[in-house]
ROTORKOL-219958 format. One line per field, with one value per residue (C-alpha): residue number from 1; x, y, z. Coordinates in steps of 0.02 Angstrom, whole numbers. Example, Ala and Ser with C-alpha at 12.3 -4.5 7.8 and 13.67 -1.06 7.14 Angstrom:
! residues 2
pos c(1,2)
X c(615,684)
Y c(-225,-53)
Z c(390,357)
***
This chain:
! residues 155
pos c(1,2,3,4,5,6,7,8,9,10,11,12,13,14,15,16,17,18,19,20,21,22,23,24,25,26,27,28,29,30,31,32,33,34,35,36,37,38,39,40,41,42,43,44,45,46,47,48,49,50,51,52,53,54,55,56,57,58,59,60,61,62,63,64,65,66,67,68,69,70,71,72,73,74,75,76,77,78,79,80,81,82,83,84,85,86,87,88,89,90,91,92,93,94,95,96,97,98,99,100,101,102,103,104,105,106,107,108,109,110,111,112,113,114,115,116,117,118,119,120,121,122,123,124,125,126,127,128,129,130,131,132,133,134,135,136,137,138,139,140,141,142,143,144,145,146,147,148,149,150,151,152,153,154,155)
X c(932,957,1120,1248,1275,1447,1561,1619,1807,1727,1624,1789,1895,1747,1756,1965,1946,1793,1906,2058,1969,1895,2074,2140,1988,2033,2222,2143,2026,2154,2290,2186,2022,1868,1739,1577,1528,1420,1538,1709,1839,1831,1666,1686,1849,1755,1615,1755,1817,1663,1648,1823,1770,1616,1710,1840,1689,1621,1788,1821,1638,1664,1834,1812,1650,1741,1925,2007,2157,2139,2194,2335,2197,2121,2288,2310,2297,2122,2158,2147,2001,1999,1894,1733,1781,1950,2023,2145,2176,2103,2228,2172,2001,2034,2129,1976,1839,1952,1960,1774,1733,1847,1745,1580,1643,1694,1519,1457,1564,1504,1319,1349,1421,1295,1132,1154,965,993,1095,955,858,1040,1082,895,886,1072,1012,867,970,1096,949,884,1049,1171,1299,1303,1392,1458,1348,1198,1246,1283,1100,1042,1147,1079,902,894,980,875,702,757,844,691,527)
Y c(2334,2523,2596,2624,2802,2872,2924,3114,3042,2938,3093,3186,3057,3064,3256,3263,3131,3242,3394,3297,3247,3419,3479,3348,3386,3579,3552,3428,3565,3690,3575,3490,3593,3500,3454,3539,3622,3767,3831,3894,3808,3963,3929,3744,3812,3916,3779,3664,3811,3823,3647,3648,3800,3695,3551,3669,3739,3561,3512,3666,3647,3467,3495,3649,3554,3391,3462,3354,3428,3477,3367,3416,3439,3588,3665,3663,3852,3874,3860,4031,4115,4142,4227,4159,4140,4069,3956,3818,3774,3925,3884,3712,3760,3876,3739,3633,3777,3800,3611,3618,3769,3676,3517,3613,3726,3544,3477,3638,3624,3443,3487,3635,3516,3360,3459,3658,3673,3625,3768,3913,3790,3746,3946,3988,3863,3928,4112,4064,3964,4127,4243,4141,4096,4234,4084,3914,3748,3624,3510,3642,3662,3464,3439,3565,3491,3312,3380,3483,3335,3196,3319,3369,3213,3102,3202)
Z c(144,184,128,269,305,256,403,398,362,193,138,144,43,-78,-96,-106,-251,-330,-310,-383,-530,-569,-571,-688,-802,-792,-860,-982,-1061,-1031,-1126,-1265,-1269,-1266,-1408,-1361,-1512,-1450,-1311,-1324,-1219,-1095,-1044,-1006,-903,-799,-757,-701,-593,-527,-480,-407,-290,-232,-169,-94,-2,52,105,214,278,332,401,520,583,621,643,516,430,251,136,-9,-143,-47,-35,-219,-297,-380,-570,-648,-709,-906,-1017,-1086,-1258,-1234,-1345,-1321,-1502,-1600,-1767,-1781,-1783,-1918,-2027,-1991,-2044,-2194,-2253,-2213,-2326,-2463,-2450,-2454,-2617,-2694,-2679,-2732,-2891,-2910,-2909,-3033,-3148,-3150,-3079,-3112,-3084,-2898,-2850,-2837,-2700,-2620,-2615,-2560,-2413,-2350,-2363,-2246,-2116,-2113,-2094,-1949,-1865,-1923,-1941,-2022,-1968,-2082,-2028,-2074,-2263,-2266,-2218,-2333,-2486,-2443,-2419,-2588,-2684,-2615,-2650,-2822,-2878,-2846,-2855)
***
């Protein structure tokens, strides 16, 4: 059975709801940050801001075409444009990174005390990763530690 075609008023309500959700999402990212490990919060804020622009354009076109009045969510000010490298909680990230580095150094010292012959391969693989990426994440180092340990512990 074919779907019922939406009326312009239903489309307007749906667009208004989507715009309201995007505003709320922007505020959430601005306040709490997001968990995207590859992009800064500013990039995600910019993306959500563009979603707001898109929905505003769609609402304006629909309202102008059918003579509807603009909804309240359309009349809200557009979220400000922030730098792409903006981070919501940079201090918290520094603290998390410091604890990750501390954890890695503890693992290195445990390996060094138990298996001193493993340190050279671990340093070699980490140097390779750094040469390729110019940055190493905590998970990559954990992977190297596990890989070298399993390879040399179970020959």
